[in-house]
N, C-alpha and C positions, 0 to 999 in steps of 0.2 A: 480369562478374557477381560479381567478388570482393567488391565493396562490399555486395551483397545478403547474401552469406554472412557477412560480418563483423557486419552488423546482426542477422541471424538468431541468430548465436551469442551476441551481446551480450544480446539480448532473452531468449533461452532461459536463460542463466545468471542474468539478473536475476530471472527467475521461478522460480529453483531447480528447473529442469526438466531431466530427463535427455534425451539424444538419443533413447532408446527411447520416452519419453513423447511427445515431439514427433512422432516417426515414427508412433505410433498415432493422434495427432490428425490428421495429414495423410493417413494411409492409405498410407504408403510404408514401406520397410525402414529399419532404423537406419543401415546403410551409406549409404543415399541421403541421409539427413540430414547425415552426416559429409561427404559429397561436396558438398552444397549449401554447408555452412559453409566448406569449403576452396576453393570457387569452381570445382571441377572438374565440376560438374553444373549444367545449366541448370534454371531454375525455371519451370514452366509458369504460364500465367495463372490456372488453377484453383488451383494451389498458392499463388500469391501472395495470392489472395482468402482462402484458408484460413488462411494465416499472419497476415494482417491481422486476422482474427477471433479467432484464438488469442491474439494479443498486444495486441489493442485499439489498433492503429496503422493508419494509412492505407497503401494500396498505394504512394502517392507517397513516404511515409517510407521504406518498404522499398527503393524504387528510388533513394533519395538525392535526391529532388526536393523534399522537405519536411523541415524540422527540427522537433524536439520543442520544447515550450515552454521558454523560458529561465527559470531560477529564480535570483533575485538575493536574497541575504540582506542585509538592511539593517544597517548598522553604527551608525546613529543611530536615535533614537526616532521619526523621521518615516517617512512612507510608508504607503500602503495596498496591500493585496494584490489583484491582478487575478486572476480565476478563469476566464479564457477560454482554452481550449486553443489553442496555436499562437502565443501572444503572451508577452510578458515577465510573469513572476509575481514581484512584489515582496513579500517576506516581512518585515513589521515586526520590529524588534529584540525587542520584548516577546514576539512569537509565537515567535521563534527560542529565546529564553531558556526559555519555558514548554515548548516541544517537547523541549529537551535534558533538563530535569529530569523530565518525565513519562517519557521514554524510559529514563533512568537508574533511575527508580522501578520501572518494569516489569522491567528487567533484574535489579535487586537483589531483587525479590520472586519472580519466576518464571523468570528467564533461565537458571537452571541446569537446568530441565526439558529432557529430550532433544527434545521436540517443538517447543520455542520457537526456531524459525528465523525468517528474515526475513519469509517469507510470513505466518506466524502473527502476528508483530509488526504487520505492516500492518493486519491485521483487528482486532487489539486496539486499536490507535490509532483506527481508524475508529469502533468501537463506543464507545470513551471519548468521542470528540468528538461523535458524533451522539446518544448517550444523554444527555450533559450538556446539549446544546442543546435536546433535547425536554423534559427535566425542568425546566430553569431559564430557557430562552429566552435564554441567553447562551453565548458560545463559551468553550471551555476552551483548547484549542490553536488551533483554527480553521484546521486544515490544509486543503489543497485535495486532494480525493479524486477520482480518475478511475476510471470503470467500465471494467474489462477482464475478460478471460476467467476470471481467477482471483479476481475480487472487487475491492473498492475498494483503490486504491493511492494512498498519499500522495505527491504529486508533489515535495514539498520534502524527502522523506526522505534521498535520496542526498547532496544538497548539505550538509545539516545534519550528517549522520553523518560525512561526509568531514572536515568541520571538527572534529568531536569526536574523530576518530581522530588528526588532527594535534595537537590540544590534549591528547592522552593522557587523554581522559575514558573512552574505550571502545577495545576492540581487536576486530577482526573476524577470525574464523577460518572455514575451510571444511572440512567433513568429510563422509564418506559417511553417509547416513541413508536406510535401505532402498535404493531404486533411484535416489535423488536425491543431488545434491551440495548439502548444506545450508549456507547462510550463517548463521553464528551470531555473536552479539555478547556480549562479556563486559565488565562494568563495571569501570572502574579507580578509581572513586570513588563515594561515596554521593550521592544527590540532595540538593540544597539545598531542604529542605522549606519554608523561608520563602517560596519562590516560589509554593508551592501553598497554597490555602485548605483548611480542614478539610472543607468541602463537596466540593471537588475530589478530595481524597484518598479520601473515603468512596465517591464514585462510581467512581473508578479501582479501588478494592479490590473493589467489587461486580462490575465487568466481569471482573477477573482471577479472582475466585472462580467466576464462571459459565462462563468461556470458555477459561481458560488451559490446561486439560487436553486441549483439542481439537487434533488434528493439522492439518496444512496443508489436506488435502483436506476434512476435516470442517468446519473453520471457514470455508473458502471457500464450500462448499455452503450453510452456514448464512447467510452474508452474502448469497447469491443470492436468498434468500427475503424479504429486508428491503425494504420499500416504496421507500425512497430509491434502492436499486440497481435494483429492478424498473422504476421509472418513468424511468430515465435511458437514453439511447441509448448504444450501445457506443462507447467512446472519449471520451465527453463527461464533463464535471465534474458530480459529484453535488450536487444542491441541498439545502442543509441544511433548507429549509422543508418538504421532503417528509416529515420525521420526524413531522409532526403528522397524517399519514394512515397511520401504522403500524397493523398488526394487533395483536391482543391478545398474540400470542406474542412480540412484539418491543417493544411499547410499555413504557416505564418511567415514564410520567407518572402512572399511577394515577388515571385519570379515574373519577369516581364518577357515579352515576346522575343526581344533581342537576345536575352540570356538563353532562352530555349532554343532559338535558331542558331 
């Protein structure tokens, strides 16, 4: 059972979740979660189902029978990204470059705020990508976002950030933040603004002005009411086209009555 415990611990830490928070979600005690992660306690079928829902992964993944999508960062300008869970996701070089500069832009603008941990960054990236696509019908970063219990998660994030850490573009730290162990990123350089257009910077600033003061729970809850998230099955990739069905509280398109009629 130890491999289940290792995966549970990995998923919990990836979601900046404390053992107590996971225990509350499962309806067990915190020591029980500790025992699950150490492999000293068996996991019931009901708990496996709950874990799969909390982390938006399959029971087979928890049991070690299924692997997560492989993310490959292209080193040449060729290649198209596949967005089907469970298969190889190729990220074109231009998308990787844009992702890095947008991430650094976010960190330089709002990364010093105490609430800006990994979970909040995930949601900021989601709204930057989906707001831009709705407004201009073009992709900004074009990352692949999966629906999970805590809101949209960019599947490419970990691979790209690990590369940035190796290149000394950012540094990752972990620190206590309320009852959580927060993953926080600090920029080691300023973004290359030549990679971003004025239109892109304007939209990024708008998202940061609207949402960067939200905590992890607040922005996750906010993302749960967005139509693209609502219309996606748990664990599946969120379709960009769903932004055109957004409600007025989320739409950034500014449709007027003439367009609607």
